[in-house]
C-alpha positions as CSV (number, residue, x, y, z in Angstrom):
1,M,12.7,-22.9,-17.2
2,I,16.1,-24.0,-15.8
3,V,17.8,-23.5,-12.5
4,V,21.6,-24.0,-12.5
5,A,23.6,-24.3,-9.2
6,S,27.3,-25.0,-9.2
7,Q,29.9,-25.3,-6.6
8,C,33.5,-24.6,-7.6
9,S,36.5,-26.7,-6.5
10,A,38.7,-23.6,-6.4
11,M,36.3,-21.6,-4.3
12,P,34.9,-21.8,-0.8
13,R,31.9,-24.2,-0.5
14,L,28.5,-22.5,-0.6
15,E,26.6,-24.2,2.2
16,K,23.1,-22.9,1.2
17,L,23.6,-23.4,-2.5
18,E,21.7,-26.7,-3.1
19,S,18.8,-26.1,-0.8
20,A,18.3,-22.6,-2.2
21,A,18.3,-23.9,-5.7
22,R,15.9,-26.7,-4.9
23,D,13.5,-24.3,-3.1
24,L,13.7,-21.8,-6.0
25,H,13.0,-24.6,-8.5
26,S,10.1,-25.9,-6.4
27,V,8.3,-22.5,-6.3
28,L,9.0,-21.8,-10.0
29,T,7.5,-25.1,-11.0
30,D,4.6,-25.1,-8.6
31,P,1.5,-24.9,-10.8
32,D,-0.2,-22.3,-8.4
33,L,3.0,-20.2,-8.1
34,G,5.7,-20.1,-10.7
35,G,3.6,-22.2,-13.2
36,A,6.6,-23.4,-15.1
37,E,6.6,-27.0,-16.5
38,P,9.3,-29.1,-14.7
39,T,11.4,-31.4,-16.8
40,E,14.2,-33.9,-16.0
41,D,16.9,-31.3,-16.8
42,S,15.2,-28.1,-15.4
43,L,17.4,-28.4,-12.3
44,L,21.1,-28.7,-13.1
45,L,23.4,-29.3,-10.1
46,D,27.2,-29.0,-10.2
47,P,27.9,-28.9,-14.1
48,Q,31.5,-29.8,-14.9
49,S,32.1,-27.3,-17.7
50,P,30.8,-24.1,-19.2
51,E,29.5,-26.1,-22.2
52,D,27.3,-28.2,-19.9
53,V,25.5,-25.0,-18.8
54,R,25.3,-23.6,-22.3
55,R,23.7,-26.8,-23.7
56,A,21.2,-27.0,-20.8
57,V,20.1,-23.3,-21.1
58,H,19.8,-23.4,-24.9
59,A,17.7,-26.7,-24.6
60,A,15.5,-24.8,-22.1
61,A,15.3,-21.8,-24.6
62,T,14.2,-24.3,-27.4
63,R,11.4,-25.7,-25.2
64,A,10.2,-22.2,-24.4
65,Q,10.3,-21.2,-28.0
66,Q,8.3,-24.3,-29.0
67,D,5.7,-23.5,-26.3
68,G,5.6,-19.8,-27.1
69,G,6.5,-19.1,-23.5
70,V,9.0,-17.1,-21.4
71,L,12.3,-18.6,-20.5
72,I,13.4,-18.3,-16.9
73,V,17.1,-18.9,-16.3
74,A,18.5,-18.9,-12.8
75,L,22.3,-19.1,-12.2
76,L,23.4,-19.7,-8.6
77,G,27.0,-20.0,-7.4
78,H,30.3,-18.2,-7.7
79,G,31.1,-15.5,-10.2
80,F,33.9,-13.1,-11.2
81,T,34.4,-10.4,-13.8
82,A,36.6,-10.5,-16.8
83,P,35.4,-7.7,-17.2
84,A,31.8,-9.1,-17.9
85,L,30.4,-11.7,-15.5
86,R,31.8,-15.2,-15.6
87,F,29.8,-18.0,-13.9
88,M,32.0,-20.6,-12.3
89,V,31.4,-24.3,-12.7
90,R,33.2,-27.2,-10.9
91,G,36.5,-26.9,-12.7
92,S,36.6,-23.1,-13.1
93,L,39.6,-21.1,-12.2
94,L,39.8,-17.3,-11.4
95,A,43.0,-17.1,-13.6
96,S,41.1,-18.5,-16.6
97,S,38.1,-16.7,-18.0
98,A,37.7,-19.4,-20.6
99,S,37.1,-22.0,-17.8
100,A,33.9,-20.2,-16.7
101,L,30.7,-19.3,-18.6
102,D,30.3,-16.0,-20.4
103,V,27.0,-14.8,-18.8
104,P,26.2,-11.7,-20.9
105,G,27.0,-13.7,-24.1
106,L,24.7,-16.6,-23.2
107,L,21.9,-14.2,-22.2
108,G,22.2,-12.2,-25.5
109,E,21.9,-15.5,-27.4
110,V,18.8,-16.8,-25.7
111,A,17.2,-13.5,-25.6
112,N,17.0,-13.8,-29.4
113,E,15.5,-17.3,-29.3
114,A,12.6,-17.2,-26.7
115,E,9.6,-14.9,-26.6
116,G,11.0,-13.4,-23.4
117,V,13.8,-14.1,-20.9
118,I,14.0,-13.5,-17.2
119,A,17.4,-14.2,-15.8
120,L,18.0,-14.6,-12.0
121,I,21.7,-14.2,-11.3
122,D,22.7,-15.1,-7.7
123,T,26.5,-14.7,-7.8
124,C,29.1,-12.3,-6.7
125,H,29.5,-9.3,-9.2
126,A,26.1,-10.2,-10.7
127,G,25.7,-6.5,-11.8
128,A,28.0,-7.4,-14.7
129,A,25.5,-10.0,-16.1
130,P,23.4,-8.0,-18.6
131,P,24.5,-8.2,-22.2
132,P,25.4,-4.9,-23.9
133,P,22.4,-3.2,-25.5
134,D,23.8,-3.5,-29.0
135,T,24.0,-7.3,-28.6
136,V,20.3,-7.5,-27.7
137,A,19.1,-4.9,-30.2
138,N,21.0,-6.2,-33.2
139,G,20.4,-10.0,-32.9
140,V,18.4,-12.2,-35.2
141,R,15.1,-10.8,-33.7
142,A,16.1,-7.4,-34.9
143,G,15.5,-5.9,-31.3
144,Q,12.1,-7.5,-30.9
145,V,13.3,-8.8,-27.5
146,R,12.2,-8.9,-23.9
147,L,15.0,-9.5,-21.4
148,A,14.9,-8.8,-17.6
149,V,17.9,-9.6,-15.4
150,V,17.6,-9.6,-11.6
151,M,21.1,-9.4,-10.0
152,A,22.2,-10.3,-6.5
153,A,24.9,-7.6,-6.2
154,A,26.6,-4.7,-8.0
155,S,29.4,-5.6,-10.4
156,T,31.9,-4.6,-7.7
157,Q,30.2,-6.4,-4.8
158,D,30.2,-9.8,-3.3
159,A,26.9,-11.7,-2.7
160,Y,26.3,-13.8,0.4
161,G,24.3,-16.7,1.6
162,M,22.3,-17.2,-1.6
163,N,20.2,-14.2,-0.3
164,L,18.7,-13.3,-3.6
165,S,17.4,-16.8,-4.3
166,L,16.0,-17.2,-0.8
167,A,14.4,-13.7,-0.9
168,L,12.8,-14.5,-4.3
169,T,11.5,-17.8,-3.1
170,A,10.0,-16.1,0.0
171,V,8.4,-13.3,-2.0
172,I,6.9,-15.8,-4.5
173,R,5.5,-18.0,-1.8
174,R,4.0,-15.1,0.0
175,G,2.9,-12.9,-2.9
176,L,2.5,-9.1,-2.9
177,E,-0.2,-7.0,-1.5
178,N,-2.4,-4.8,-3.7
179,R,-0.9,-6.2,-6.9
180,G,-2.5,-8.0,-9.8
181,P,-2.5,-11.7,-10.6
182,H,1.2,-12.0,-11.6
183,L,4.5,-10.9,-10.1
184,L,6.2,-8.7,-12.7
185,V,9.9,-7.8,-12.7
186,D,8.9,-4.3,-11.5
187,D,9.4,-1.9,-8.7
188,A,7.0,-3.8,-6.4
189,L,8.8,-7.1,-6.8
190,M,12.2,-5.5,-6.3
191,S,11.0,-3.6,-3.2
192,G,9.8,-7.0,-1.8
193,V,13.0,-8.8,-2.6
194,R,15.2,-5.9,-1.3
195,A,13.3,-5.9,1.9
196,E,14.0,-9.6,2.4
197,V,17.7,-9.3,1.6
198,L,17.9,-6.3,3.9
199,K,17.0,-8.5,6.9
200,Q,20.2,-10.5,6.4
201,G,22.4,-7.3,6.8
202,S,24.7,-8.4,4.0
203,G,25.0,-5.0,2.4
204,Q,24.6,-6.3,-1.1
205,S,22.7,-4.2,-3.7
206,I,19.9,-6.1,-5.5
207,G,19.6,-4.8,-9.1
208,R,17.5,-5.1,-12.1
209,S,18.1,-4.5,-15.8
210,V,15.2,-4.6,-18.4
211,F,15.2,-4.4,-22.2
212,D,11.8,-4.5,-23.7
213,Q,11.2,-3.7,-27.4
214,Y,8.9,-6.4,-28.4
215,D,5.9,-5.0,-30.2
216,F,3.8,-8.1,-30.3
217,A,3.9,-9.3,-26.7
218,E,0.4,-10.5,-25.6
219,S,1.0,-10.1,-21.8
220,P,3.6,-8.6,-19.4
221,L,6.8,-10.3,-18.7
222,W,5.9,-12.1,-15.4
223,L,7.9,-14.3,-13.1
224,A,5.2,-16.1,-11.1
225,H,1.5,-16.0,-10.1
226,N,0.9,-13.6,-7.2
227,A,0.1,-15.8,-4.3
228,R,-2.0,-13.0,-2.7
229,A,-4.3,-13.2,-5.7
230,S,-4.1,-16.9,-6.2
231,Y,-5.3,-17.5,-2.6
232,G,-8.7,-16.4,-3.8
233,T,-12.1,-16.6,-2.2
234,S,-12.4,-20.4,-2.9
235,S,-9.1,-21.1,-1.1
236,E,-9.1,-22.7,2.3
237,I,-6.3,-20.7,3.7
238,G,-5.8,-17.0,2.9
239,P,-2.6,-14.7,2.6
240,V,-2.5,-13.8,6.3
241,A,-2.2,-17.4,7.4
242,V,0.1,-18.2,4.5
243,Q,2.6,-15.6,5.5
244,L,2.5,-16.8,9.1
245,L,3.1,-20.4,8.1
246,D,5.9,-19.4,5.6
247,E,7.7,-17.3,8.3
248,S,7.2,-20.0,11.0
249,T,8.6,-22.9,8.9
250,E,11.4,-21.1,7.1
251,G,14.2,-23.6,6.4
252,W,12.2,-26.7,7.3
253,P,12.5,-29.6,4.9
254,N,9.5,-31.0,3.0
255,R,7.5,-27.8,3.4
256,P,4.4,-27.9,1.1
257,T,4.5,-25.6,-1.9
258,R,0.9,-24.7,-1.1
259,W,-0.8,-24.5,2.2
260,T,-4.2,-26.2,2.8
261,H,-5.6,-27.7,6.0
262,A,-4.7,-31.2,4.7
263,S,-1.1,-30.3,3.7
264,L,-0.6,-28.6,7.1
265,T,-1.8,-31.6,8.9
266,V,0.5,-33.9,6.8
267,F,3.4,-31.5,7.3
268,L,3.1,-31.5,11.1
269,S,2.6,-35.3,11.4
270,S,5.7,-36.0,9.3
271,G,8.0,-33.8,11.4
272,G,11.5,-35.1,12.1
273,P,14.5,-34.0,14.2
274,D,15.1,-31.0,12.0
275,Q,11.9,-29.3,13.3
276,P,12.7,-27.3,16.4
277,P,10.2,-28.0,19.1
278,A,9.4,-24.3,19.8
279,Q,8.8,-23.7,16.1
280,K,6.6,-26.8,15.9
281,V,4.5,-25.5,18.8
282,R,4.1,-22.3,17.0
283,V,2.8,-23.9,13.8
284,E,0.4,-26.0,15.9
285,E,-0.9,-22.8,17.4
286,I,-1.5,-21.4,13.9
287,Q,-3.3,-24.6,13.0
288,A,-5.6,-24.3,16.0
289,G,-6.3,-20.6,15.1
290,L,-7.2,-21.6,11.6
291,Q,-9.8,-24.1,13.0
292,E,-11.2,-21.2,15.0
293,C,-11.3,-19.1,11.8
294,R,-13.4,-21.7,9.9
295,K,-15.9,-21.8,12.7
296,T,-16.1,-18.0,12.9
297,V,-16.6,-17.5,9.2
298,Q,-19.6,-20.0,9.4
299,V,-21.1,-18.2,12.3
300,L,-20.9,-14.8,10.8
301,K,-22.2,-15.9,7.4
302,E,-25.2,-17.5,9.2
303,H,-26.1,-14.9,11.8
304,L,-24.9,-11.6,10.1
305,P,-26.0,-11.8,6.4
306,E,-26.5,-8.1,6.3
307,A,-22.7,-7.6,6.5
308,M,-21.8,-10.1,3.8
309,C,-21.3,-7.5,1.0
310,T,-18.1,-5.8,-0.2
311,P,-19.0,-2.2,0.9
312,V,-19.8,-3.3,4.5
313,L,-16.8,-5.5,4.7
314,R,-14.5,-2.7,3.5
315,K,-15.9,-0.1,5.8
316,A,-15.8,-2.5,8.7
317,A,-12.1,-3.4,8.0
318,R,-11.1,0.2,7.8
319,R,-13.0,1.1,11.0
320,A,-11.4,-1.8,12.8
321,G,-7.9,-0.6,11.7
322,F,-7.1,-3.5,9.4
323,P,-4.0,-3.2,7.1
324,A,-4.7,-1.6,3.6
325,F,-4.2,-4.9,1.7
326,L,-7.2,-6.4,3.5
327,V,-9.3,-3.2,3.1
328,G,-8.8,-2.8,-0.7
329,D,-10.3,-6.2,-1.6
330,P,-12.0,-7.4,1.6
331,Q,-12.7,-11.1,2.0
332,L,-14.4,-12.4,5.1
333,R,-12.0,-15.3,5.4
334,D,-9.0,-12.9,5.3
335,L,-10.4,-10.5,7.8
336,V,-11.2,-13.3,10.2
337,E,-7.7,-14.8,9.8
338,Y,-6.1,-11.4,10.6
339,A,-8.4,-10.8,13.6
340,V,-7.9,-14.3,15.1
341,L,-4.2,-14.8,14.4
342,E,-3.1,-11.3,15.2
343,G,-3.3,-12.2,18.8
344,S,-0.3,-14.5,18.2
345,P,3.0,-12.9,18.9
346,Y,4.2,-14.0,15.5
347,L,2.2,-11.4,13.6
348,R,4.1,-8.3,14.4
349,S,1.8,-5.8,12.6
350,G,-1.4,-6.9,14.3
351,C,-3.5,-4.2,16.0
352,S,-7.0,-5.7,15.9
353,S,-9.1,-8.4,17.4
354,L,-12.0,-10.7,16.5
355,G,-14.3,-8.8,18.9
356,R,-13.4,-5.5,17.2
357,L,-14.1,-6.9,13.8
358,V,-17.6,-8.2,14.8
359,A,-18.4,-4.8,16.4
360,A,-17.4,-3.0,13.2
361,L,-19.4,-5.3,11.1
362,L,-22.6,-4.7,13.2
363,V,-22.1,-0.9,13.2
364,E,-21.5,-0.7,9.5
365,A,-24.3,-3.0,8.6
366,D,-26.5,-0.8,10.9
367,T,-27.9,-3.8,12.7
368,T,-28.0,-5.3,16.2
369,A,-26.6,-8.8,17.0
370,P,-29.3,-11.5,16.8
371,A,-29.7,-13.7,19.8
372,E,-27.6,-16.5,18.4
373,L,-24.7,-14.2,17.6
374,D,-25.1,-12.5,21.0
375,D,-24.8,-15.9,22.6
376,W,-21.7,-16.8,20.5
377,I,-20.0,-13.6,21.3
378,G,-20.7,-14.2,25.1
379,D,-19.0,-17.6,24.9
380,H,-16.0,-16.3,23.0
381,R,-12.8,-15.2,24.4
382,D,-13.1,-11.7,22.8
383,L,-16.2,-10.6,24.6
384,V,-14.5,-7.7,26.4
385,S,-12.9,-6.3,23.3
386,F,-16.2,-6.7,21.4
387,K,-18.1,-4.6,24.1
388,D,-15.3,-2.1,24.3
389,A,-15.1,-1.7,20.5
390,Y,-18.9,-1.5,20.0
391,K,-19.2,1.3,22.6
392,E,-16.2,3.1,21.0
393,F,-17.7,3.0,17.5
394,Q,-21.2,4.0,18.5
395,Q,-19.8,6.9,20.5
396,A,-17.6,8.0,17.6
397,D,-20.7,8.0,15.3
398,R,-22.8,10.0,17.8
399,S,-20.1,12.6,18.3
400,A,-19.5,12.9,14.5
401,R,-23.2,13.9,14.1
402,T,-22.5,17.1,16.0
403,R,-20.1,19.6,14.5
404,L,-19.3,23.2,14.0
405,V,-18.6,24.3,10.3
406,L,-16.5,27.4,9.9
407,G,-16.6,28.9,6.4
408,I,-13.6,31.2,5.7
409,P,-13.9,33.5,2.7
410,S,-11.1,33.2,0.2
411,M,-8.0,35.3,0.6
412,A,-7.9,38.0,-2.0
413,G,-4.9,38.9,-4.2
414,R,-2.2,36.9,-5.9
415,P,1.1,36.0,-4.5
416,R,4.5,37.2,-5.7
417,S,5.9,35.1,-8.5
418,G,7.7,32.0,-7.1
419,S,6.6,32.6,-3.5
420,E,3.5,32.1,-1.4
421,G,3.2,35.9,-0.7
422,A,1.7,37.7,2.3
423,P,-1.9,36.8,2.7
424,E,-4.7,39.3,2.9
425,W,-6.7,37.7,5.8
426,P,-10.5,37.8,5.5
427,R,-12.4,39.7,8.2
428,Q,-15.7,37.7,8.1
429,L,-16.4,34.1,9.2
430,H,-19.5,32.1,8.6
431,A,-20.5,29.5,11.2
432,W,-23.1,26.7,11.3
433,V,-23.8,24.2,14.0
434,L,-25.0,20.8,12.7
435,Q,-26.4,17.8,14.5
436,G,-27.5,14.7,12.7
437,G,-27.8,16.4,9.4
438,E,-30.0,19.3,10.7
439,T,-28.8,22.9,11.2
440,L,-29.2,24.1,14.9
441,G,-28.1,27.6,14.0
442,S,-25.9,29.8,11.8
443,N,-24.1,33.1,12.4
444,D,-21.6,35.6,11.0
445,F,-18.6,36.9,13.0
446,E,-16.4,39.8,12.3
447,A,-12.6,39.6,13.1
448,P,-11.2,42.5,14.9
449,T,-8.0,42.5,12.8
450,R,-7.2,41.3,9.3
451,D,-4.5,38.9,10.3
452,E,-4.1,35.4,11.7
453,A,-4.5,36.6,15.3
454,G,-7.8,38.2,14.3
455,L,-9.1,35.1,12.7
456,T,-8.0,33.0,15.8
457,T,-10.0,35.4,18.0
458,V,-13.1,35.1,15.8
459,I,-12.8,31.2,15.8
460,K,-12.8,31.3,19.5
461,A,-15.9,33.4,19.6
462,A,-17.6,31.0,17.1
463,I,-16.8,28.0,19.3
464,R,-18.4,29.7,22.4
465,W,-21.5,30.5,20.4
466,A,-21.7,26.9,19.0
467,R,-21.7,25.5,22.5
468,S,-24.6,27.7,23.5
469,R,-26.6,26.2,20.6
470,L,-26.1,22.6,21.7
471,P,-28.6,20.7,23.8
472,A,-27.6,20.3,27.5
473,G,-24.9,17.6,27.9
474,E,-23.7,17.6,24.3
475,R,-20.0,18.2,23.6
476,L,-18.6,19.8,20.6
477,Q,-15.8,17.5,19.3
478,H,-15.7,18.0,15.6
479,I,-14.9,21.2,13.7
480,D,-14.8,21.5,9.9
481,I,-12.8,24.4,8.6
482,A,-13.5,25.3,5.0
483,A,-11.0,27.6,3.4
484,C,-9.3,28.3,0.1
485,G,-6.1,26.8,-1.2
486,R,-4.1,30.0,-0.6
487,A,-5.1,29.9,3.1
488,L,-4.5,26.2,3.7
489,A,-1.0,26.3,2.1
490,Q,0.3,28.5,4.9
491,W,-2.2,28.6,7.7
492,H,-2.5,25.7,10.2
493,P,-5.8,26.3,12.0
494,E,-5.4,23.2,14.1
495,E,-2.4,24.9,15.7
496,A,-4.4,28.0,16.8
497,R,-4.6,28.7,20.6
498,T,-8.3,29.1,21.0
499,G,-8.3,28.2,24.7
500,L,-6.3,26.2,27.2
501,R,-5.2,23.9,24.4
502,K,-4.6,24.1,20.7
503,L,-7.7,23.8,18.5
504,G,-6.5,20.4,17.0
505,I,-5.9,19.0,20.5
506,A,-9.3,20.0,22.0
507,H,-11.3,19.1,18.8
508,R,-11.1,16.9,15.7
509,V,-10.4,19.4,13.0
510,T,-11.0,18.5,9.4
511,L,-9.9,20.8,6.5
512,R,-12.2,21.3,3.6
513,W,-12.3,23.4,0.5
514,N,-14.6,26.4,0.8
515,S,-15.6,26.3,-2.9
516,S,-19.1,24.9,-2.4
517,I,-20.3,27.0,0.6
518,V,-18.5,30.4,0.1
519,R,-19.6,32.7,-2.8
520,D,-16.4,34.1,-4.3
521,G,-18.1,35.7,-7.3
522,Y,-15.3,34.9,-9.7
523,A,-15.6,31.1,-9.6
524,E,-16.2,29.5,-13.0
525,W,-18.1,26.5,-11.7
526,D,-21.3,26.0,-9.7
527,A,-21.7,24.3,-6.4
528,F,-23.4,21.3,-7.8
529,E,-20.5,20.6,-10.2
530,L,-18.1,20.4,-7.3
531,N,-20.4,18.3,-5.3
532,D,-21.1,15.9,-8.1
533,L,-17.4,15.4,-8.7
534,A,-16.8,14.9,-4.9
535,E,-19.5,12.2,-4.9
536,E,-18.0,10.4,-7.8
537,V,-14.6,10.3,-6.0
538,L,-16.2,9.0,-2.8
539,D,-18.2,6.4,-4.7
540,A,-15.0,5.1,-6.4
541,L,-13.0,5.2,-3.2
542,E,-15.6,3.3,-1.1
543,A,-15.9,0.7,-4.0
544,G,-12.2,0.2,-4.0
545,N,-11.9,1.6,-7.6
546,A,-9.9,4.7,-6.9
547,E,-6.2,4.5,-5.7
548,L,-4.3,7.5,-4.6
549,S,-2.6,9.2,-7.6
550,W,0.5,11.2,-7.3
551,L,1.7,14.5,-8.9
552,G,5.3,15.3,-9.2
553,P,7.1,18.5,-9.7
554,A,6.9,18.2,-13.4
555,D,3.1,17.7,-13.2
556,V,2.5,21.0,-11.3
557,A,5.1,23.1,-13.3
558,D,2.4,24.4,-15.6
559,L,-0.9,24.8,-13.8
560,D,-2.9,25.6,-16.9
561,V,-1.8,22.3,-18.5
562,L,-2.5,20.5,-15.2
563,A,-6.1,22.0,-15.1
564,D,-6.8,20.8,-18.6
565,R,-5.5,17.3,-17.7
566,L,-7.7,17.1,-14.5
567,A,-10.7,18.3,-16.6
568,S,-10.1,15.4,-19.0
569,E,-9.8,12.6,-16.4
570,P,-12.2,10.9,-14.0
571,G,-12.0,12.3,-10.4
572,R,-9.8,10.6,-7.9
573,P,-7.8,11.3,-4.8
574,W,-4.6,13.1,-5.5
575,A,-1.3,13.7,-3.6
576,L,1.7,16.0,-4.2
577,E,5.1,14.2,-4.0
578,E,6.8,17.4,-2.9
579,R,5.7,20.8,-1.6
580,P,6.0,23.1,-4.6
581,A,7.2,26.7,-4.7
582,G,4.1,28.8,-4.7
583,C,2.1,26.0,-3.0
584,D,-0.8,28.4,-2.5
585,T,-1.4,28.9,-6.2
586,T,-1.0,25.1,-6.7
587,L,-3.6,24.2,-4.1
588,T,-5.9,26.9,-5.5
589,A,-5.6,25.4,-9.0
590,L,-6.2,21.9,-7.6
591,A,-9.2,22.8,-5.3
592,A,-12.0,22.4,-7.8
593,Y,-10.8,19.0,-9.1
594,T,-9.5,17.4,-5.9
595,P,-12.1,16.8,-3.1
596,I,-9.4,14.7,-1.5
597,L,-5.8,16.1,-1.6
598,I,-2.6,15.2,0.4
599,W,0.5,17.3,0.5
600,P,3.7,17.5,2.6
601,E,3.9,19.7,5.7
602,G,7.3,21.2,4.7
603,T,10.0,21.2,2.1
604,T,12.7,19.3,3.9
605,V,11.3,15.8,3.3
606,A,13.7,13.8,1.0
607,P,12.4,12.9,-2.5
608,G,10.3,9.7,-2.3
609,Q,10.2,9.7,1.5
610,F,6.8,11.5,1.7
611,R,5.3,9.2,-0.9
612,A,6.5,6.1,1.0
613,T,5.1,7.6,4.3
614,V,1.7,8.2,2.7
615,D,1.5,4.9,0.9
616,G,2.4,3.1,4.1
617,M,-0.2,4.9,6.1
618,W,-2.9,5.4,3.5
619,N,-5.4,3.3,5.5
620,K,-4.8,5.4,8.6
621,I,-5.3,8.6,6.5
622,Q,-8.7,7.3,5.4
623,N,-9.8,6.3,8.8
624,E,-11.0,9.5,10.6
625,Q,-10.5,8.3,14.1
626,E,-6.9,7.1,13.4
627,W,-6.0,10.2,11.4
628,H,-7.0,12.5,14.3
629,A,-5.4,10.3,17.0
630,S,-2.1,10.1,15.0
631,R,-2.1,14.0,14.5
632,V,-2.6,14.7,18.2
633,I,0.0,12.3,19.7
634,K,3.4,13.7,19.3
635,P,6.2,11.3,18.5
636,A,8.9,10.5,21.1
637,D,12.2,12.3,20.7
638,G,14.0,11.1,17.6
639,G,10.9,9.2,16.5
640,P,9.4,9.5,13.0
641,D,6.8,12.2,12.5
642,G,4.4,9.8,10.7
643,L,1.1,11.5,9.9
644,R,2.2,14.7,11.5
645,Q,4.2,15.5,8.3
646,V,1.0,15.0,6.2
647,R,-1.6,17.6,5.4
648,R,-4.9,16.8,3.8
649,V,-8.2,18.2,2.6
650,W,-10.9,15.6,2.8
651,H,-14.5,15.7,1.7
652,D,-16.6,12.9,3.1
653,R,-20.3,12.0,2.9
654,Q,-21.4,14.1,5.9
655,W,-19.6,17.2,4.5
656,L,-21.0,16.5,1.0
657,A,-24.6,16.4,2.4
658,F,-24.0,19.8,4.0
659,C,-22.6,21.2,0.7
660,R,-25.7,20.1,-1.1
661,L,-27.7,22.7,0.8
662,F,-25.7,25.5,-1.1
663,E,-26.5,24.3,-4.7
664,T,-29.4,26.7,-5.1
665,P,-28.1,30.3,-4.6
666,L,-29.9,32.1,-1.8
667,S,-29.3,35.4,-0.1
668,S,-28.0,34.3,3.3
669,P,-26.6,31.5,5.3
670,E,-29.8,31.3,7.4
671,E,-31.9,30.8,4.2
672,E,-29.4,28.3,2.7
673,T,-29.5,26.1,5.8
674,A,-33.1,26.5,6.9
């Protein structure tokens, strides 16, 4: 590994150059972060000639080759194009390309020496740094080369303030959420770095070029250990506190490369005049919060052992509204850090509290607080939030036990080619009232007309009937609407006016496939097959083993090929990147294989925008309460639609338990739910 930083006598002085180079070198050589072996010449400041840089880089390449490792080369300073990128040293001149270093030429040479090369180019015009493909492919390694180049600007752009180096350093220190143990030079890393650079408003375009044709690589080409992964369960301080500390101490000298309680204490006690008083107070507040976190973890482990398992922690984190990166691999330390520290104004994304977390743990563990924990809660500052959240969660669970199921028969006929066609609306509707897993009654209703208005009329009648079946004082809040793909592609039942308000405003409406409860006659599968697949997907999702998978336009172009693919793969949640032409036939084809499906509301969303929206709100989409709340609340004028542009079919445990009643074919809904 080598970091080269050079001022140039003929160019303006770069004020942040040396500190940026030292910080980047520090994280790259930190054993818990970059993991590179520091040497006396792994940081080269102000070389006098291009040959000084060439010698130092080739020496680093030789060390990497001897160790069988990857070479990381960072070049920080001024650059110009002639037409390829030239890196300027102390004596370089813009009028003389020979006075500056030929960057593509050097990278092409070392790429054929080491087992892999990652080049970090923080100069103006850095986009001209990658060597030509033929240089890499036809070297002494005969193309068996791995080379990744990260560039601070396009070939026609200037770069500013050492933004790339500072951003890389910040991302390496903080790590990335929901990634593996290493930071690869991939989309995730580039997104993180670009987001950091965007904060500076410089307008420079961060780029990446990768050449990978090495057949014998034993591991991916990685830049650093992922701090979010390396701060594991045995670490004192988790990723939430690390991010807060990094943000609060940005630019301070002598900042530790790894935060621990001891290093934080030493850091605060050694503060000098460069530490602004307000920032020091902020860090002291975080330190006090971390002490509270340690005590809280001990209390919960001692008095709430029933909740100390991954499924309960995951469900509690989701119920409490925690961010997705904490839900996917929940650690009690990380959840407590978020709950305690989110009360600080320095964690902008916070929306939870410690009281809310404790309430969620009790509800998900299906237990009551022992006397010791009750006393601790009473003495704690979050007593009110605990009581409010505990009541909220219990009421939500009680109301979810009572629901109306509306089974809509599948729409007959096929649409015209390339369109969604005019639907042939069903006349009949099946209705069941459920409470706590028991059926309070079932009924069939006939629509007066075979159109959307007729179906809305009959839904209104079913709701009136359902209310008459409920015990006195019970309210009907949840309605499950089970329909076919063709119907859900073009019908929005939550928008139906079934009273003073729309159905989705007056009730929590969840869309389901009707495949398990409606006999279509032509189905090639049995109800138990659909239910078994749904159960597998739910098991994987709750265990954190199933991420949302995406289908693009090419995936849904041939539905027969897609069906064969889905029949050959494990079940998982799926989402459509774009709303396809003939969305009804696509949803119909997917219904049997996707108990959880996400798709866009309309066709006007820009490519990639819908996926970014769903990925950013995936935790809210899974949280039933947050999903319905976000769908009901309309955004302010000019505000983003958020979840209102998302449509979903979602089979959960309660729905699956109802569907299991239909696995043995009987002659009537009354018999099937008796």
